[in-house]
C-alpha positions as CSV (number, residue, x, y, z in Angstrom):
1,C,126.6,161.1,130.1
2,R,123.5,158.4,130.4
3,G,120.5,159.4,128.3
4,F,122.6,160.6,125.1
5,V,121.2,160.2,121.9
6,G,123.0,162.5,119.1
7,V,126.0,164.9,118.5
8,A,125.5,168.5,117.5
9,V,128.8,169.9,116.2
10,R,129.9,173.3,114.4
11,D,132.5,172.0,112.4
12,R,133.5,172.7,108.4
13,Y,133.8,169.4,108.1
14,R,129.6,169.0,107.7
15,H,130.0,167.9,104.0
16,C,131.6,164.8,104.8
17,A,130.1,161.9,103.0
18,S,130.0,158.6,103.6
19,I,130.7,155.7,100.7
20,I,129.3,152.7,102.3
21,E,129.9,150.3,99.0
22,T,130.8,150.2,95.4
23,D,127.2,150.4,94.1
24,A,126.1,153.5,96.7
25,I,128.9,155.5,94.1
26,D,127.5,154.6,91.0
27,R,123.8,155.7,92.5
28,R,125.1,158.6,93.9
29,H,127.5,159.1,91.2
30,D,125.3,161.5,89.4
31,Q,123.9,163.8,91.4
32,S,127.4,164.4,92.7
33,Q,128.9,165.3,89.6
34,Q,125.9,167.9,88.6
35,H,126.5,169.3,91.7
36,Y,131.0,169.0,90.9
37,R,130.1,171.1,87.7
38,R,127.8,173.5,89.4
39,N,130.3,174.6,91.8
40,Q,133.7,174.3,90.5
41,Q,134.8,176.6,93.7
42,Q,133.4,174.2,96.4
43,R,136.2,172.8,98.7
44,D,136.8,170.5,101.4
45,L,134.3,167.7,99.4
46,L,135.1,164.7,101.5
47,I,134.7,161.0,100.5
48,T,135.3,158.2,103.1
49,C,135.8,154.8,102.1
50,S,136.0,151.6,104.2
51,T,138.1,149.3,101.4
52,T,140.3,149.5,98.8
53,D,138.0,148.6,96.5
54,E,135.6,151.4,97.5
55,I,138.5,153.6,96.9
56,I,139.2,153.0,94.3
57,S,135.8,153.3,92.6
58,A,135.5,156.6,94.0
59,V,138.9,157.6,91.9
60,Q,137.4,156.7,89.0
61,H,134.2,158.7,89.6
62,F,135.3,161.7,91.2
63,V,139.4,162.0,89.5
64,R,139.5,163.5,86.3
65,P,142.1,163.4,83.3
66,G,144.7,166.6,83.5
67,Q,144.0,167.3,86.7
68,H,147.3,166.8,89.8
69,V,146.5,164.1,92.8
70,V,148.3,163.7,95.8
71,E,148.7,160.1,98.0
72,I,149.5,159.7,101.1
73,G,150.3,156.1,102.1
74,S,151.0,155.3,98.1
75,Q,152.0,151.5,98.1
76,L,152.4,151.2,94.3
77,R,149.4,149.1,94.0
78,S,146.1,149.6,92.6
79,L,145.0,152.6,94.0
80,S,148.2,154.2,93.1
81,S,147.6,152.8,89.5
82,A,143.8,154.0,89.7
83,I,145.0,156.9,90.6
84,C,148.0,157.8,87.6
85,S,145.2,156.3,84.8
86,A,142.6,158.3,85.6
87,V,144.9,161.7,85.5
88,Q,146.3,160.5,82.3
89,G,143.0,160.1,80.6
90,G,143.9,155.9,80.7
91,D,146.4,153.6,80.0
92,N,147.5,155.3,76.7
93,S,146.7,158.6,77.2
94,D,148.6,162.1,78.4
95,G,145.5,164.1,80.3
96,G,148.4,166.0,80.9
97,G,148.0,165.2,84.6
98,K,150.2,164.6,87.5
99,A,149.8,162.1,89.8
100,T,152.5,162.9,93.8
101,L,152.5,159.2,95.7
102,M,153.7,159.6,98.9
103,D,154.6,156.7,101.7
104,V,157.4,156.5,104.7
105,A,160.4,154.3,103.7
106,R,160.2,150.5,104.1
107,K,162.5,147.7,104.3
108,A,161.7,144.5,101.9
109,P,159.8,141.8,103.5
110,K,161.6,139.1,104.8
111,V,158.9,136.8,103.3
112,K,156.9,136.8,100.3
113,D,153.3,135.8,101.2
114,H,149.7,137.0,100.6
115,R,150.3,139.6,103.8
116,T,153.6,140.9,101.7
117,Q,152.2,141.2,98.3
118,G,150.5,143.8,98.2
119,M,153.1,146.2,100.5
120,R,155.7,148.4,98.2
121,T,159.1,147.4,97.9
122,P,162.3,149.2,97.6
123,G,162.4,149.9,93.5
124,D,158.4,149.6,92.6
125,E,158.8,152.9,91.4
126,V,161.2,152.3,89.1
127,G,159.5,152.7,86.3
128,F,155.8,153.1,87.8
129,F,153.7,155.5,85.4
130,P,156.9,157.5,84.6
131,Q,155.0,160.0,82.7
132,V,152.6,161.3,85.3
133,A,153.5,159.7,88.4
134,D,156.3,161.6,91.3
135,F,157.0,158.6,94.2
136,V,158.1,161.0,97.6
137,E,159.6,158.8,100.3
138,I,159.3,160.1,103.9
139,S,160.9,159.4,106.9
140,D,157.5,159.7,109.2
141,L,154.1,161.2,108.9
142,H,154.6,164.4,110.2
143,Q,156.9,165.0,107.7
144,W,154.4,165.1,104.8
145,K,153.7,168.9,105.0
146,Q,157.3,169.6,105.1
147,V,158.2,167.5,102.2
148,L,155.4,167.9,99.5
149,L,156.0,171.9,100.2
150,H,159.6,171.5,99.5
151,T,158.9,169.1,96.7
152,L,156.1,171.7,94.8
153,P,157.4,174.9,96.0
154,N,155.0,177.3,94.1
155,L,151.8,176.9,95.8
156,Q,150.1,178.4,92.5
157,E,151.1,175.0,91.1
158,S,147.5,173.3,91.5
159,C,146.7,170.1,94.1
160,H,143.5,169.4,93.5
161,V,142.4,165.8,95.1
162,L,143.8,164.3,98.1
163,V,143.4,160.0,98.2
164,L,145.0,159.5,101.8
165,D,145.0,155.7,103.9
166,V,146.6,157.1,106.8
167,S,146.8,153.1,108.5
168,L,149.4,152.5,105.6
169,V,151.7,154.9,106.9
170,V,151.1,154.0,111.2
171,G,149.4,151.5,110.9
172,N,146.3,152.3,112.7
173,D,143.4,153.8,111.5
174,L,143.7,157.2,113.3
175,D,140.8,158.9,112.2
176,I,141.4,162.5,113.9
177,T,144.6,162.8,112.2
178,S,143.4,161.8,109.1
179,L,141.4,165.0,109.6
180,S,143.9,167.3,110.7
181,I,146.0,166.0,107.5
182,A,143.3,166.6,105.0
183,R,142.3,170.1,106.4
184,D,145.7,171.3,106.4
185,F,146.2,169.7,103.1
186,A,142.9,171.9,101.8
187,S,144.2,175.3,103.2
188,L,147.6,175.3,101.7
189,F,145.6,174.0,98.3
190,D,143.1,177.3,97.1
191,Q,142.5,174.4,94.0
192,C,141.6,171.2,96.1
193,Q,137.9,170.0,94.9
194,V,137.6,166.0,97.1
195,V,139.5,165.1,99.6
196,L,139.5,160.7,99.5
197,I,140.4,159.3,103.1
198,K,140.1,155.1,103.1
199,S,139.3,154.5,106.7
200,A,136.4,152.3,108.2
201,A,136.1,154.2,111.2
202,L,135.9,158.2,109.7
203,N,133.2,156.0,106.8
204,Q,131.4,154.9,110.1
205,W,131.2,158.2,111.5
206,A,130.1,159.9,107.9
207,A,127.5,157.1,107.5
208,R,125.6,158.8,110.7
209,L,126.2,162.3,109.3
210,N,123.5,164.7,108.8
211,H,123.3,168.4,108.0
212,A,121.5,170.4,110.2
213,R,119.3,171.8,107.6
214,K,117.4,168.7,106.9
215,W,117.6,167.2,110.3
216,I,115.2,170.5,111.5
217,D,113.4,170.1,108.3
218,A,113.0,166.2,108.8
219,H,111.7,166.5,112.7
220,K,109.1,169.6,112.7
221,E,106.0,167.3,111.7
222,P,105.7,164.0,113.2
223,H,105.1,162.3,109.9
224,S,107.5,164.6,107.6
225,D,109.5,163.0,104.9
226,R,112.4,162.0,105.8
227,S,114.0,160.5,102.9
228,G,116.7,163.4,103.8
229,V,118.1,162.4,106.8
230,I,120.0,159.3,107.0
231,Q,118.4,156.3,108.5
232,V,121.2,154.7,111.2
233,P,120.3,153.8,114.7
234,P,122.2,156.5,117.5
235,P,123.8,158.4,118.2
236,H,123.2,161.1,115.2
237,I,126.1,163.4,114.0
238,V,124.5,166.7,113.4
239,G,126.5,169.2,111.4
240,A,125.5,172.8,112.0
241,V,127.6,175.7,110.1
242,G,127.7,178.9,112.6
243,V,125.9,179.9,116.6
244,H,122.0,180.4,115.0
245,E,122.1,176.8,112.8
246,Y,124.0,174.7,116.0
247,R,121.3,176.1,118.2
248,G,118.3,175.6,116.1
249,V,118.9,172.3,117.1
250,I,118.4,171.5,120.3
251,P,115.2,171.2,120.2
252,Y,114.9,168.7,117.4
253,C,118.2,166.4,119.4
254,V,116.9,166.9,123.0
255,K,114.4,166.0,125.0
256,P,113.0,166.2,128.3
257,G,115.3,164.0,130.8
258,D,118.4,163.7,128.5
259,A,121.7,163.8,129.7
260,V,123.7,166.1,127.5
261,L,127.4,167.2,127.8
262,E,129.0,170.7,125.2
263,V,132.5,170.1,125.1
264,G,133.7,174.1,124.5
265,C,131.0,175.5,126.4
266,H,132.3,179.2,125.7
267,L,130.2,181.9,128.9
268,G,127.3,179.0,129.0
269,T,124.8,180.3,126.8
270,T,124.2,177.4,124.7
271,T,124.3,175.1,127.6
272,A,121.9,176.8,129.4
273,L,119.4,176.9,126.1
274,L,120.2,172.8,126.5
275,Q,119.2,172.9,129.8
276,E,117.0,174.0,129.3
277,A,115.4,171.7,126.6
278,A,116.5,168.8,128.9
279,A,114.7,169.4,132.3
280,P,113.2,167.2,134.0
281,A,111.0,165.5,132.4
282,T,107.2,163.8,134.2
283,T,106.3,160.5,134.4
284,I,103.2,158.5,136.0
285,S,104.3,155.3,137.6
286,T,102.6,151.9,137.6
287,E,101.0,152.8,141.4
288,G,99.7,156.1,139.9
289,A,102.5,158.5,141.5
290,A,104.3,160.9,139.7
291,A,108.0,160.5,139.4
292,S,110.7,163.0,138.1
293,T,113.2,161.7,134.8
294,G,116.0,164.0,135.6
295,G,117.3,165.4,132.7
296,Y,120.5,167.9,132.8
297,A,123.5,169.5,131.0
298,I,127.1,169.7,131.5
299,G,129.2,172.7,129.9
300,V,133.1,172.2,129.7
301,D,136.0,173.8,128.3
302,V,139.6,174.0,128.7
303,G,139.8,177.5,129.2
304,P,139.7,177.8,133.1
305,K,138.9,182.0,132.7
306,I,136.0,181.6,130.4
307,V,134.4,178.7,133.0
308,Q,135.0,181.4,136.0
309,G,133.0,184.1,133.4
310,A,129.7,181.0,132.6
311,K,129.0,180.0,136.2
312,P,127.7,183.4,137.7
313,R,125.9,184.5,134.1
314,Y,124.0,180.8,134.6
315,P,123.8,179.7,138.6
316,D,121.2,176.5,138.3
317,V,123.7,175.1,135.1
318,F,126.6,173.0,136.1
319,F,130.0,174.2,134.2
320,E,133.4,172.2,134.9
321,V,137.2,172.8,133.3
322,G,137.2,169.8,131.5
323,D,139.2,167.9,128.6
324,A,137.5,166.2,125.8
325,W,140.2,163.4,125.4
326,K,139.9,162.9,129.0
327,I,137.2,160.3,129.4
328,A,137.7,159.4,132.5
329,E,138.0,163.4,133.6
330,L,134.9,163.9,132.1
331,L,132.8,161.1,134.2
332,R,134.5,162.3,137.2
333,I,132.9,165.6,136.3
334,Q,129.5,164.6,135.5
335,S,129.5,162.4,139.0
336,A,130.5,165.9,140.8
337,M,127.0,167.2,139.1
338,I,124.7,164.2,140.3
339,Q,126.0,165.0,144.0
340,K,126.0,168.0,144.1
341,N,122.4,167.8,142.8
342,G,121.7,165.3,145.8
343,G,121.7,162.1,143.7
344,A,119.4,162.9,141.4
345,Q,119.9,161.4,137.4
């Protein structure tokens, strides 16, 4: 939608953090570890990294001796070594930790060059940190859960950290797939405390993620201290928990004249609030005449009955059945709304 300036999402992963550079880990490490110790039961702490060096630094900071770490997308190279050293407590120590290293079956590259030297080859697992490492091979990414549960049939066995690199398994940086695996892993293992994900795509989005409470506090006053929010160009992502907090960010995200799309509108109450906040703004042209800048909200949901229930409740708001994954369909819905309103945008 034109005029789109931000996203408000209701999601359990609003704690997702972004590690932009290696030095940034050092700057926030002390604070993160203090919070880590204060709340040992906190789960679903996601750390996103763009490069191998960054995720190795994250492993060194967040993984402790004696923990059990699962790595999906293991190449048995520098990252796997960092994991094993961390749970072991050093190269020559025995911290009682364990590393489950998982990767898809691979063939040995025909040519050894700079592009293939970082790839795992059959037989690399022999003698690789034998005291702490268990290597598990899967045929494809979808088998990770089944094989892991077979390897660890007793779910009381603690898994504290997941290190994930989907791109090494499937060849593409699938950000949504990474989040799905992280969520499933955390729900399977109650002791999961940290998920480290190597994903340039997720790292870019994580860099734009703000907590709703901090976003509201920073925008209540025009000259307030905004050190609590991330200063990056739009679009911004505002993570909210619960309907009250979700709706509470509307006055601080939506302004008159904006075009707003709510995905998952349900019965339309929030969409109506968005419509009210985006109501057309009146401006004065250079000739001195008043002009209206069109603002609106569109509510879409995959459930036809839900949409039919929303329309009579809020007849002045445009609702339609739509799938968020089908962008062309959403554009057609927007076009239909504009035509219905006589071409006003």
